[in-house]
PDB file of N, H, CA, C and O in Angstrom:
ATOM      1  N   MET A   1      12.536   9.030  -9.770  1.00  0.00           N
ATOM      2  CA  MET A   1      13.279   7.834 -10.108  1.00  0.00           C
ATOM      3  C   MET A   1      14.191   7.461  -8.940  1.00  0.00           C
ATOM      4  O   MET A   1      14.737   8.328  -8.259  1.00  0.00           O
ATOM      5  N   GLY A   2      14.340   6.186  -8.728  1.00  0.00           N
ATOM      6  H   GLY A   2      13.896   5.482  -9.282  1.00  0.00           H
ATOM      7  CA  GLY A   2      15.173   5.698  -7.646  1.00  0.00           C
ATOM      8  C   GLY A   2      16.493   5.164  -8.166  1.00  0.00           C
ATOM      9  O   GLY A   2      17.006   5.608  -9.194  1.00  0.00           O
ATOM     10  N   GLU A   3      17.018   4.226  -7.450  1.00  0.00           N
ATOM     11  H   GLU A   3      16.602   3.866  -6.615  1.00  0.00           H
ATOM     12  CA  GLU A   3      18.282   3.598  -7.774  1.00  0.00           C
ATOM     13  C   GLU A   3      18.208   2.940  -9.152  1.00  0.00           C
ATOM     14  O   GLU A   3      17.199   2.318  -9.485  1.00  0.00           O
ATOM     15  N   ASP A   4      19.269   3.072  -9.955  1.00  0.00           N
ATOM     16  H   ASP A   4      20.088   3.577  -9.684  1.00  0.00           H
ATOM     17  CA  ASP A   4      19.341   2.475 -11.297  1.00  0.00           C
ATOM     18  C   ASP A   4      18.187   2.916 -12.198  1.00  0.00           C
ATOM     19  O   ASP A   4      17.723   2.145 -13.039  1.00  0.00           O
ATOM     20  N   ASN A   5      17.724   4.156 -12.022  1.00  0.00           N
ATOM     21  H   ASN A   5      18.100   4.782 -11.339  1.00  0.00           H
ATOM     22  CA  ASN A   5      16.617   4.708 -12.811  1.00  0.00           C
ATOM     23  C   ASN A   5      15.314   3.925 -12.652  1.00  0.00           C
ATOM     24  O   ASN A   5      14.475   3.925 -13.552  1.00  0.00           O
ATOM     25  N   GLN A   6      15.147   3.267 -11.520  1.00  0.00           N
ATOM     26  H   GLN A   6      15.829   3.267 -10.788  1.00  0.00           H
ATOM     27  CA  GLN A   6      13.900   2.565 -11.245  1.00  0.00           C
ATOM     28  C   GLN A   6      12.925   3.529 -10.576  1.00  0.00           C
ATOM     29  O   GLN A   6      13.326   4.417  -9.824  1.00  0.00           O
ATOM     30  N   ILE A   7      11.657   3.340 -10.860  1.00  0.00           N
ATOM     31  H   ILE A   7      11.332   2.618 -11.471  1.00  0.00           H
ATOM     32  CA  ILE A   7      10.619   4.174 -10.263  1.00  0.00           C
ATOM     33  C   ILE A   7      10.373   3.722  -8.824  1.00  0.00           C
ATOM     34  O   ILE A   7      10.204   2.531  -8.559  1.00  0.00           O
ATOM     35  N   ASN A   8      10.355   4.680  -7.901  1.00  0.00           N
ATOM     36  H   ASN A   8      10.492   5.647  -8.116  1.00  0.00           H
ATOM     37  CA  ASN A   8      10.089   4.385  -6.498  1.00  0.00           C
ATOM     38  C   ASN A   8       8.593   4.177  -6.335  1.00  0.00           C
ATOM     39  O   ASN A   8       7.818   5.122  -6.480  1.00  0.00           O
ATOM     40  N   GLN A   9       8.180   2.965  -6.039  1.00  0.00           N
ATOM     41  H   GLN A   9       8.810   2.197  -5.921  1.00  0.00           H
ATOM     42  CA  GLN A   9       6.748   2.681  -5.927  1.00  0.00           C
ATOM     43  C   GLN A   9       6.235   2.724  -4.487  1.00  0.00           C
ATOM     44  O   GLN A   9       5.063   2.437  -4.246  1.00  0.00           O
ATOM     45  N   GLU A  10       7.092   3.078  -3.527  1.00  0.00           N
ATOM     46  H   GLU A  10       8.045   3.312  -3.723  1.00  0.00           H
ATOM     47  CA  GLU A  10       6.722   3.121  -2.108  1.00  0.00           C
ATOM     48  C   GLU A  10       6.097   1.796  -1.668  1.00  0.00           C
ATOM     49  O   GLU A  10       6.816   0.888  -1.252  1.00  0.00           O
ATOM     50  N   PHE A  11       4.762   1.671  -1.755  1.00  0.00           N
ATOM     51  H   PHE A  11       4.177   2.409  -2.093  1.00  0.00           H
ATOM     52  CA  PHE A  11       4.068   0.459  -1.329  1.00  0.00           C
ATOM     53  C   PHE A  11       3.379  -0.244  -2.497  1.00  0.00           C
ATOM     54  O   PHE A  11       2.731  -1.271  -2.292  1.00  0.00           O
ATOM     55  N   GLY A  12       3.500   0.272  -3.690  1.00  0.00           N
ATOM     56  H   GLY A  12       4.026   1.106  -3.857  1.00  0.00           H
ATOM     57  CA  GLY A  12       2.820  -0.307  -4.854  1.00  0.00           C
ATOM     58  C   GLY A  12       1.423   0.277  -4.986  1.00  0.00           C
ATOM     59  O   GLY A  12       1.175   1.420  -4.601  1.00  0.00           O
ATOM     60  N   ASN A  13       0.523  -0.510  -5.528  1.00  0.00           N
ATOM     61  H   ASN A  13       0.725  -1.439  -5.841  1.00  0.00           H
ATOM     62  CA  ASN A  13      -0.884  -0.106  -5.663  1.00  0.00           C
ATOM     63  C   ASN A  13      -1.574  -0.354  -4.330  1.00  0.00           C
ATOM     64  O   ASN A  13      -1.612  -1.487  -3.850  1.00  0.00           O
ATOM     65  N   VAL A  14      -2.113   0.689  -3.738  1.00  0.00           N
ATOM     66  H   VAL A  14      -2.082   1.609  -4.129  1.00  0.00           H
ATOM     67  CA  VAL A  14      -2.752   0.580  -2.424  1.00  0.00           C
ATOM     68  C   VAL A  14      -4.256   0.734  -2.586  1.00  0.00           C
ATOM     69  O   VAL A  14      -4.735   1.628  -3.283  1.00  0.00           O
ATOM     70  N   SER A  15      -4.988  -0.154  -1.928  1.00  0.00           N
ATOM     71  H   SER A  15      -4.599  -0.881  -1.362  1.00  0.00           H
ATOM     72  CA  SER A  15      -6.445  -0.103  -1.948  1.00  0.00           C
ATOM     73  C   SER A  15      -6.953  -0.157  -0.516  1.00  0.00           C
ATOM     74  O   SER A  15      -6.523  -0.999   0.273  1.00  0.00           O
ATOM     75  N   ILE A  16      -7.879   0.756  -0.183  1.00  0.00           N
ATOM     76  H   ILE A  16      -8.228   1.439  -0.825  1.00  0.00           H
ATOM     77  CA  ILE A  16      -8.490   0.786   1.141  1.00  0.00           C
ATOM     78  C   ILE A  16     -10.006   0.815   0.957  1.00  0.00           C
ATOM     79  O   ILE A  16     -10.548   1.705   0.302  1.00  0.00           O
ATOM     80  N   LEU A  17     -10.672  -0.163   1.541  1.00  0.00           N
ATOM     81  H   LEU A  17     -10.231  -0.886   2.074  1.00  0.00           H
ATOM     82  CA  LEU A  17     -12.124  -0.255   1.449  1.00  0.00           C
ATOM     83  C   LEU A  17     -12.701  -0.206   2.857  1.00  0.00           C
ATOM     84  O   LEU A  17     -12.382  -1.049   3.696  1.00  0.00           O
ATOM     85  N   PHE A  18     -13.550   0.781   3.112  1.00  0.00           N
ATOM     86  H   PHE A  18     -13.809   1.466   2.431  1.00  0.00           H
ATOM     87  CA  PHE A  18     -14.191   0.940   4.417  1.00  0.00           C
ATOM     88  C   PHE A  18     -15.694   0.794   4.230  1.00  0.00           C
ATOM     89  O   PHE A  18     -16.284   1.406   3.340  1.00  0.00           O
ATOM     90  N   THR A  19     -16.305  -0.025   5.083  1.00  0.00           N
ATOM     91  H   THR A  19     -15.825  -0.522   5.806  1.00  0.00           H
ATOM     92  CA  THR A  19     -17.745  -0.228   5.040  1.00  0.00           C
ATOM     93  C   THR A  19     -18.314   0.052   6.425  1.00  0.00           C
ATOM     94  O   THR A  19     -17.742  -0.350   7.438  1.00  0.00           O
ATOM     95  N   SER A  20     -19.443   0.742   6.455  1.00  0.00           N
ATOM     96  H   SER A  20     -19.908   1.069   5.632  1.00  0.00           H
ATOM     97  CA  SER A  20     -20.116   0.978   7.728  1.00  0.00           C
ATOM     98  C   SER A  20     -21.567   0.510   7.631  1.00  0.00           C
ATOM     99  O   SER A  20     -22.157   0.448   6.552  1.00  0.00           O
ATOM    100  N   ARG A  21     -22.100   0.193   8.770  1.00  0.00           N
ATOM    101  H   ARG A  21     -21.621   0.244   9.646  1.00  0.00           H
ATOM    102  CA  ARG A  21     -23.516  -0.171   8.875  1.00  0.00           C
ATOM    103  C   ARG A  21     -24.092   0.572  10.070  1.00  0.00           C
ATOM    104  O   ARG A  21     -23.517   0.561  11.158  1.00  0.00           O
ATOM    105  N   ASN A  22     -25.222   1.211   9.858  1.00  0.00           N
ATOM    106  H   ASN A  22     -25.689   1.220   8.973  1.00  0.00           H
ATOM    107  CA  ASN A  22     -25.874   1.982  10.930  1.00  0.00           C
ATOM    108  C   ASN A  22     -24.895   2.964  11.580  1.00  0.00           C
ATOM    109  O   ASN A  22     -24.845   3.097  12.803  1.00  0.00           O
ATOM    110  N   ASP A  23     -24.125   3.642  10.737  1.00  0.00           N
ATOM    111  H   ASP A  23     -24.165   3.534   9.743  1.00  0.00           H
ATOM    112  CA  ASP A  23     -23.149   4.651  11.187  1.00  0.00           C
ATOM    113  C   ASP A  23     -22.051   4.096  12.085  1.00  0.00           C
ATOM    114  O   ASP A  23     -21.440   4.849  12.844  1.00  0.00           O
ATOM    115  N   GLU A  24     -21.786   2.785  12.014  1.00  0.00           N
ATOM    116  H   GLU A  24     -22.282   2.173  11.397  1.00  0.00           H
ATOM    117  CA  GLU A  24     -20.700   2.174  12.772  1.00  0.00           C
ATOM    118  C   GLU A  24     -19.781   1.430  11.812  1.00  0.00           C
ATOM    119  O   GLU A  24     -20.221   0.862  10.813  1.00  0.00           O
ATOM    120  N   ALA A  25     -18.496   1.447  12.141  1.00  0.00           N
ATOM    121  H   ALA A  25     -18.139   1.908  12.954  1.00  0.00           H
ATOM    122  CA  ALA A  25     -17.527   0.728  11.313  1.00  0.00           C
ATOM    123  C   ALA A  25     -17.892  -0.751  11.276  1.00  0.00           C
ATOM    124  O   ALA A  25     -18.170  -1.352  12.314  1.00  0.00           O
ATOM    125  N   TYR A  26     -17.893  -1.324  10.106  1.00  0.00           N
ATOM    126  H   TYR A  26     -17.668  -0.836   9.263  1.00  0.00           H
ATOM    127  CA  TYR A  26     -18.249  -2.730   9.941  1.00  0.00           C
ATOM    128  C   TYR A  26     -17.078  -3.528   9.368  1.00  0.00           C
ATOM    129  O   TYR A  26     -16.805  -4.643   9.812  1.00  0.00           O
ATOM    130  N   ASN A  27     -16.392  -2.957   8.387  1.00  0.00           N
ATOM    131  H   ASN A  27     -16.614  -2.051   8.026  1.00  0.00           H
ATOM    132  CA  ASN A  27     -15.317  -3.687   7.721  1.00  0.00           C
ATOM    133  C   ASN A  27     -14.277  -2.700   7.199  1.00  0.00           C
ATOM    134  O   ASN A  27     -14.617  -1.643   6.668  1.00  0.00           O
ATOM    135  N   LEU A  28     -13.015  -3.060   7.358  1.00  0.00           N
ATOM    136  H   LEU A  28     -12.739  -3.918   7.789  1.00  0.00           H
ATOM    137  CA  LEU A  28     -11.912  -2.281   6.817  1.00  0.00           C
ATOM    138  C   LEU A  28     -10.964  -3.253   6.143  1.00  0.00           C
ATOM    139  O   LEU A  28     -10.450  -4.173   6.778  1.00  0.00           O
ATOM    140  N   LYS A  29     -10.736  -3.049   4.861  1.00  0.00           N
ATOM    141  H   LYS A  29     -11.154  -2.301   4.345  1.00  0.00           H
ATOM    142  CA  LYS A  29      -9.849  -3.930   4.103  1.00  0.00           C
ATOM    143  C   LYS A  29      -8.757  -3.076   3.465  1.00  0.00           C
ATOM    144  O   LYS A  29      -9.041  -2.115   2.751  1.00  0.00           O
ATOM    145  N   CYS A  30      -7.513  -3.440   3.732  1.00  0.00           N
ATOM    146  H   CYS A  30      -7.282  -4.221   4.312  1.00  0.00           H
ATOM    147  CA  CYS A  30      -6.360  -2.752   3.149  1.00  0.00           C
ATOM    148  C   CYS A  30      -5.536  -3.767   2.383  1.00  0.00           C
ATOM    149  O   CYS A  30      -5.306  -4.880   2.855  1.00  0.00           O
ATOM    150  N   SER A  31      -5.097  -3.379   1.204  1.00  0.00           N
ATOM    151  H   SER A  31      -5.284  -2.474   0.821  1.00  0.00           H
ATOM    152  CA  SER A  31      -4.196  -4.249   0.446  1.00  0.00           C
ATOM    153  C   SER A  31      -3.193  -3.393  -0.314  1.00  0.00           C
ATOM    154  O   SER A  31      -3.459  -2.240  -0.651  1.00  0.00           O
ATOM    155  N   ALA A  32      -2.050  -3.981  -0.571  1.00  0.00           N
ATOM    156  H   ALA A  32      -1.834  -4.919  -0.297  1.00  0.00           H
ATOM    157  CA  ALA A  32      -1.007  -3.314  -1.342  1.00  0.00           C
ATOM    158  C   ALA A  32      -0.370  -4.355  -2.253  1.00  0.00           C
ATOM    159  O   ALA A  32       0.054  -5.419  -1.804  1.00  0.00           O
ATOM    160  N   THR A  33      -0.312  -4.032  -3.526  1.00  0.00           N
ATOM    161  H   THR A  33      -0.657  -3.167  -3.892  1.00  0.00           H
ATOM    162  CA  THR A  33       0.263  -4.938  -4.513  1.00  0.00           C
ATOM    163  C   THR A  33       1.420  -4.238  -5.205  1.00  0.00           C
ATOM    164  O   THR A  33       1.242  -3.202  -5.846  1.00  0.00           O
ATOM    165  N   ALA A  34       2.597  -4.811  -5.070  1.00  0.00           N
ATOM    166  H   ALA A  34       2.741  -5.653  -4.550  1.00  0.00           H
ATOM    167  CA  ALA A  34       3.792  -4.216  -5.667  1.00  0.00           C
ATOM    168  C   ALA A  34       3.973  -4.689  -7.104  1.00  0.00           C
ATOM    169  O   ALA A  34       3.583  -5.800  -7.462  1.00  0.00           O
ATOM    170  N   TYR A  35       4.567  -3.830  -7.911  1.00  0.00           N
ATOM    171  H   TYR A  35       4.884  -2.928  -7.620  1.00  0.00           H
ATOM    172  CA  TYR A  35       4.892  -4.202  -9.278  1.00  0.00           C
ATOM    173  C   TYR A  35       6.199  -4.995  -9.281  1.00  0.00           C
ATOM    174  O   TYR A  35       7.209  -4.495  -8.785  1.00  0.00           O
ATOM    175  N   PRO A  36       6.212  -6.208  -9.820  1.00  0.00           N
ATOM    176  CA  PRO A  36       7.442  -7.007  -9.837  1.00  0.00           C
ATOM    177  C   PRO A  36       8.352  -6.662 -11.017  1.00  0.00           C
ATOM    178  O   PRO A  36       9.365  -7.327 -11.232  1.00  0.00           O
ATOM    179  N   ASP A  37       8.006  -5.652 -11.763  1.00  0.00           N
ATOM    180  H   ASP A  37       7.182  -5.112 -11.588  1.00  0.00           H
ATOM    181  CA  ASP A  37       8.740  -5.255 -12.967  1.00  0.00           C
ATOM    182  C   ASP A  37      10.100  -4.663 -12.610  1.00  0.00           C
ATOM    183  O   ASP A  37      10.223  -3.985 -11.590  1.00  0.00           O
ATOM    184  N   ARG A  38      11.111  -4.903 -13.419  1.00  0.00           N
ATOM    185  H   ARG A  38      11.011  -5.454 -14.248  1.00  0.00           H
ATOM    186  CA  ARG A  38      12.457  -4.380 -13.135  1.00  0.00           C
ATOM    187  C   ARG A  38      12.531  -2.861 -13.266  1.00  0.00           C
ATOM    188  O   ARG A  38      13.514  -2.251 -12.844  1.00  0.00           O
ATOM    189  N   GLY A  39      11.507  -2.250 -13.844  1.00  0.00           N
ATOM    190  H   GLY A  39      10.708  -2.745 -14.186  1.00  0.00           H
ATOM    191  CA  GLY A  39      11.457  -0.802 -13.959  1.00  0.00           C
ATOM    192  C   GLY A  39      11.085  -0.110 -12.661  1.00  0.00           C
ATOM    193  O   GLY A  39      11.155   1.115 -12.564  1.00  0.00           O
ATOM    194  N   PHE A  40      10.684  -0.902 -11.649  1.00  0.00           N
ATOM    195  H   PHE A  40      10.627  -1.898 -11.728  1.00  0.00           H
ATOM    196  CA  PHE A  40      10.276  -0.358 -10.360  1.00  0.00           C
ATOM    197  C   PHE A  40      11.210  -0.844  -9.267  1.00  0.00           C
ATOM    198  O   PHE A  40      11.631  -2.001  -9.266  1.00  0.00           O
ATOM    199  N   ALA A  41      11.533   0.050  -8.333  1.00  0.00           N
ATOM    200  H   ALA A  41      11.191   0.990  -8.334  1.00  0.00           H
ATOM    201  CA  ALA A  41      12.322  -0.337  -7.167  1.00  0.00           C
ATOM    202  C   ALA A  41      11.465  -1.244  -6.284  1.00  0.00           C
ATOM    203  O   ALA A  41      10.237  -1.220  -6.370  1.00  0.00           O
ATOM    204  N   GLN A  42      12.108  -2.035  -5.446  1.00  0.00           N
ATOM    205  H   GLN A  42      13.105  -2.055  -5.376  1.00  0.00           H
ATOM    206  CA  GLN A  42      11.369  -2.924  -4.553  1.00  0.00           C
ATOM    207  C   GLN A  42      10.483  -2.103  -3.627  1.00  0.00           C
ATOM    208  O   GLN A  42      10.905  -1.076  -3.094  1.00  0.00           O
ATOM    209  N   ALA A  43       9.258  -2.561  -3.441  1.00  0.00           N
ATOM    210  H   ALA A  43       8.915  -3.395  -3.874  1.00  0.00           H
ATOM    211  CA  ALA A  43       8.300  -1.852  -2.589  1.00  0.00           C
ATOM    212  C   ALA A  43       8.609  -2.088  -1.116  1.00  0.00           C
ATOM    213  O   ALA A  43       9.230  -3.085  -0.747  1.00  0.00           O
ATOM    214  N   LYS A  44       8.168  -1.157  -0.289  1.00  0.00           N
ATOM    215  H   LYS A  44       7.664  -0.347  -0.589  1.00  0.00           H
ATOM    216  CA  LYS A  44       8.261  -1.324   1.159  1.00  0.00           C
ATOM    217  C   LYS A  44       7.274  -2.408   1.580  1.00  0.00           C
ATOM    218  O   LYS A  44       6.351  -2.738   0.835  1.00  0.00           O
ATOM    219  N   SER A  45       7.469  -2.954   2.764  1.00  0.00           N
ATOM    220  H   SER A  45       8.219  -2.685   3.369  1.00  0.00           H
ATOM    221  CA  SER A  45       6.628  -4.059   3.222  1.00  0.00           C
ATOM    222  C   SER A  45       5.222  -3.576   3.610  1.00  0.00           C
ATOM    223  O   SER A  45       4.999  -2.397   3.886  1.00  0.00           O
ATOM    224  N   PHE A  46       4.292  -4.527   3.620  1.00  0.00           N
ATOM    225  H   PHE A  46       4.473  -5.485   3.396  1.00  0.00           H
ATOM    226  CA  PHE A  46       2.928  -4.222   4.036  1.00  0.00           C
ATOM    227  C   PHE A  46       2.914  -3.825   5.514  1.00  0.00           C
ATOM    228  O   PHE A  46       2.119  -2.975   5.914  1.00  0.00           O
ATOM    229  N   ASP A  47       3.776  -4.423   6.319  1.00  0.00           N
ATOM    230  H   ASP A  47       4.422  -5.114   5.994  1.00  0.00           H
ATOM    231  CA  ASP A  47       3.877  -4.048   7.735  1.00  0.00           C
ATOM    232  C   ASP A  47       4.242  -2.577   7.881  1.00  0.00           C
ATOM    233  O   ASP A  47       3.694  -1.883   8.737  1.00  0.00           O
ATOM    234  N   GLN A  48       5.156  -2.101   7.059  1.00  0.00           N
ATOM    235  H   GLN A  48       5.602  -2.665   6.364  1.00  0.00           H
ATOM    236  CA  GLN A  48       5.537  -0.683   7.098  1.00  0.00           C
ATOM    237  C   GLN A  48       4.358   0.203   6.704  1.00  0.00           C
ATOM    238  O   GLN A  48       4.159   1.272   7.280  1.00  0.00           O
ATOM    239  N   PHE A  49       3.584  -0.243   5.726  1.00  0.00           N
ATOM    240  H   PHE A  49       3.746  -1.112   5.258  1.00  0.00           H
ATOM    241  CA  PHE A  49       2.388   0.494   5.304  1.00  0.00           C
ATOM    242  C   PHE A  49       1.398   0.605   6.458  1.00  0.00           C
ATOM    243  O   PHE A  49       0.873   1.686   6.725  1.00  0.00           O
ATOM    244  N   MET A  50       1.141  -0.511   7.144  1.00  0.00           N
ATOM    245  H   MET A  50       1.567  -1.389   6.927  1.00  0.00           H
ATOM    246  CA  MET A  50       0.195  -0.511   8.252  1.00  0.00           C
ATOM    247  C   MET A  50       0.687   0.371   9.400  1.00  0.00           C
ATOM    248  O   MET A  50      -0.105   1.087  10.013  1.00  0.00           O
ATOM    249  N   GLU A  51       1.969   0.325   9.692  1.00  0.00           N
ATOM    250  H   GLU A  51       2.612  -0.257   9.194  1.00  0.00           H
ATOM    251  CA  GLU A  51       2.524   1.193  10.737  1.00  0.00           C
ATOM    252  C   GLU A  51       2.294   2.663  10.390  1.00  0.00           C
ATOM    253  O   GLU A  51       1.950   3.468  11.256  1.00  0.00           O
ATOM    254  N   LEU A  52       2.487   3.001   9.121  1.00  0.00           N
ATOM    255  H   LEU A  52       2.767   2.347   8.418  1.00  0.00           H
ATOM    256  CA  LEU A  52       2.328   4.387   8.679  1.00  0.00           C
ATOM    257  C   LEU A  52       0.884   4.859   8.826  1.00  0.00           C
ATOM    258  O   LEU A  52       0.650   5.960   9.325  1.00  0.00           O
ATOM    259  N   ILE A  53      -0.080   4.060   8.407  1.00  0.00           N
ATOM    260  H   ILE A  53       0.110   3.166   8.002  1.00  0.00           H
ATOM    261  CA  ILE A  53      -1.473   4.523   8.471  1.00  0.00           C
ATOM    262  C   ILE A  53      -2.055   4.458   9.881  1.00  0.00           C
ATOM    263  O   ILE A  53      -3.069   5.097  10.162  1.00  0.00           O
ATOM    264  N   MET A  54      -1.416   3.688  10.772  1.00  0.00           N
ATOM    265  H   MET A  54      -0.592   3.169  10.544  1.00  0.00           H
ATOM    266  CA  MET A  54      -1.929   3.584  12.144  1.00  0.00           C
ATOM    267  C   MET A  54      -1.330   4.629  13.069  1.00  0.00           C
ATOM    268  O   MET A  54      -1.681   4.675  14.248  1.00  0.00           O
ATOM    269  N   GLU A  55      -0.420   5.480  12.558  1.00  0.00           N
ATOM    270  H   GLU A  55      -0.134   5.442  11.600  1.00  0.00           H
ATOM    271  CA  GLU A  55       0.174   6.532  13.394  1.00  0.00           C
ATOM    272  C   GLU A  55      -0.869   7.511  13.873  1.00  0.00           C
ATOM    273  O   GLU A  55      -0.545   8.459  14.587  1.00  0.00           O
TER     274      GLU A  55
END
């Protein structure tokens, strides 16, 4: 639980879809959807998510 008993959602719901063709990367799709509910703390930005996975 985070501030004011809100759940820390970090980046929200994260989805990563990777597609390859002939053993080569073809498509990479990343998305993050935050819960706007007052029971959840504000999510971190998508830019922060991308920085984290690109380390």
